[in-house]
C-alpha positions in Angstrom: 126.2 112.8 49.0 129.9 112.5 47.8 131.5 109.3 46.7 134.3 108.8 49.1 136.0 106.1 47.1 138.9 107.0 45.0 138.3 106.2 41.2 141.1 104.4 39.7 142.4 105.6 36.5 141.1 103.6 33.5 144.6 103.3 32.1 145.7 101.6 35.3 142.6 99.2 35.0 143.4 98.5 31.3 147.2 97.6 32.2 146.0 95.6 34.9 143.5 93.6 32.6 146.4 93.3 30.0 148.7 91.8 32.5 145.9 89.5 34.1 145.1 88.1 30.5 148.9 87.8 29.5 149.4 85.7 32.9 146.2 83.6 32.2 147.3 82.7 28.6 150.7 81.9 30.0 149.3 79.6 32.7 147.4 77.6 30.0 150.9 76.7 28.3 153.5 76.4 31.4 153.9 76.0 34.9 154.0 79.2 37.0 157.7 78.7 38.0 158.4 79.0 34.3 156.7 82.1 33.8 159.0 85.3 34.0 158.1 89.0 34.3 159.5 89.5 30.7 157.3 86.9 29.3 154.2 88.5 30.9 155.1 92.0 29.6 155.9 90.4 26.2 152.4 88.9 26.1 150.7 91.9 27.4 152.7 94.1 25.0 153.8 96.5 27.7 157.2 97.7 29.1 158.5 95.4 31.9 158.9 98.4 33.9 155.4 98.9 33.8 154.7 95.5 35.4 156.6 96.8 38.2 154.3 99.9 38.6 151.7 97.4 39.5 153.0 94.4 41.2 156.5 93.7 43.1 156.9 90.2 41.5 154.9 87.4 40.2 154.0 86.0 43.5 152.7 89.4 44.4 150.5 89.6 41.2 149.0 86.0 42.1 148.1 87.3 45.5 146.6 90.3 44.2 144.6 88.3 41.5 143.5 86.1 44.4 142.4 88.9 46.4 140.5 90.5 43.6 138.8 86.9 42.7 137.6 86.7 46.5 136.3 90.2 46.3 134.4 89.5 43.1 132.9 86.2 44.5 131.9 87.9 48.2 130.3 90.9 46.2 128.3 88.2 43.9 127.3 86.3 46.7 126.6 89.0 49.1 124.3 91.0 46.7 122.3 87.8 46.3 122.2 87.2 49.8 121.0 91.0 50.4 118.2 90.5 48.0 117.3 87.1 49.4 116.8 88.6 53.0 114.8 91.6 51.3 112.5 89.5 49.6 112.2 86.9 52.4 113.0 84.0 50.1 115.1 81.2 51.9 116.2 79.2 48.9 119.9 78.8 48.4 120.0 77.8 44.9 119.5 81.6 43.5 122.7 82.6 45.1 124.6 79.6 44.0 123.4 80.2 40.3 124.6 83.8 40.6 128.1 82.3 41.8 127.9 79.8 39.0 126.9 82.3 36.5 129.8 84.8 37.5 132.1 81.9 37.2 130.9 81.0 33.6 131.3 84.6 32.6 134.8 84.4 33.5 135.2 80.9 32.5 138.7 81.3 31.0 140.0 82.6 34.1 138.4 80.2 36.5 139.4 77.3 34.4 143.0 78.2 34.4 143.3 78.9 38.1 141.2 76.2 39.5 141.7 73.2 37.1 145.4 73.5 36.7 147.8 72.2 39.3 150.1 75.1 38.7 149.4 77.3 41.2 147.0 76.5 44.3 146.7 80.1 45.7 143.3 80.6 43.8 141.8 77.0 45.0 143.2 77.7 48.7 141.8 81.1 48.7 138.2 79.8 47.5 138.4 77.0 49.7 139.0 79.5 52.7 136.1 81.9 51.4 133.6 78.9 51.0 134.6 77.5 54.4 134.0 80.7 56.0 130.5 81.1 54.1 129.5 77.5 55.2 130.5 78.1 58.6 128.2 81.2 58.9 125.3 79.2 57.5 126.2 76.2 59.8 126.2 78.8 62.9 122.7 79.6 61.5 121.0 76.5 62.0 121.7 73.4 64.0 123.5 70.8 62.3 122.2 67.1 63.1 120.7 64.3 61.2 117.4 63.8 62.8 116.9 60.1 61.5 119.9 58.8 63.2 120.4 61.2 66.0 124.1 61.7 64.9 125.4 65.3 65.5 128.0 66.4 63.0 131.0 68.4 64.1 130.9 72.0 62.6 134.4 71.8 61.4 133.8 68.5 59.4 130.6 70.0 57.9 132.5 73.1 56.6 135.3 70.8 55.3 132.9 68.6 53.5 130.7 71.4 52.4 133.5 73.4 51.0 135.3 70.5 49.3 132.0 69.2 47.8 131.1 72.5 46.4 134.6 73.2 44.9 135.2 69.8 43.7 131.9 70.3 41.7 132.8 73.5 40.2 136.1 72.4 39.3 134.5 69.2 37.6 132.2 71.5 35.8 134.7 73.6 34.4 137.2 70.7 33.4 134.2 69.2 31.4 133.5 72.7 29.7 130.4 73.6 31.8 128.1 71.0 30.2 125.1 72.4 32.5 123.6 75.8 32.8 124.6 77.6 36.0 120.7 77.4 37.0 120.5 73.8 36.4 123.7 73.0 38.4 122.6 75.3 41.2 119.4 73.4 41.7 121.2 70.2 41.4 123.8 71.0 44.1 121.0 72.4 46.1 119.1 69.3 46.0 122.1 67.1 47.0 122.5 69.4 50.0 118.8 68.6 50.9 119.3 64.8 50.8 
């Protein structure tokens, strides 16, 4: 069977990684509005023209990095949901643990893009992704609190679940990840069961 997905040149991948790392380093130091293409190119030790071979401008670069982030997170989560459905195990914490491990493995990137107020595009994208995932989960089961017979609106449940999960991940990153992904995943899952 032939692979129909075109393979990206390793040099292109390396250049994009250099640009990404340069941007992350600069975001640690200054507001996104103060970052120029020249600064990114200098930090990445590439020619400014090379930047423009990959991105139109800095907002385009941020958009594409946010798209890549969402794609990576989707891949991590969906590969674990697939494994979960194949094994028949209905626990959510392994999926959450895999997500947290992915974030921990890329901690420098996630810490900068989620904990700084310099650019909200990444947090906004993660919020949209989490809202979509939580919405799908809410659709799978009926939302209601049986003890009080109070029905919770779907959109409120999605907002609350997304904000709580993202807030917890951001606090975990800000505090230099004091808990392992496995421990934090079990704690979050236990909180949701309350």
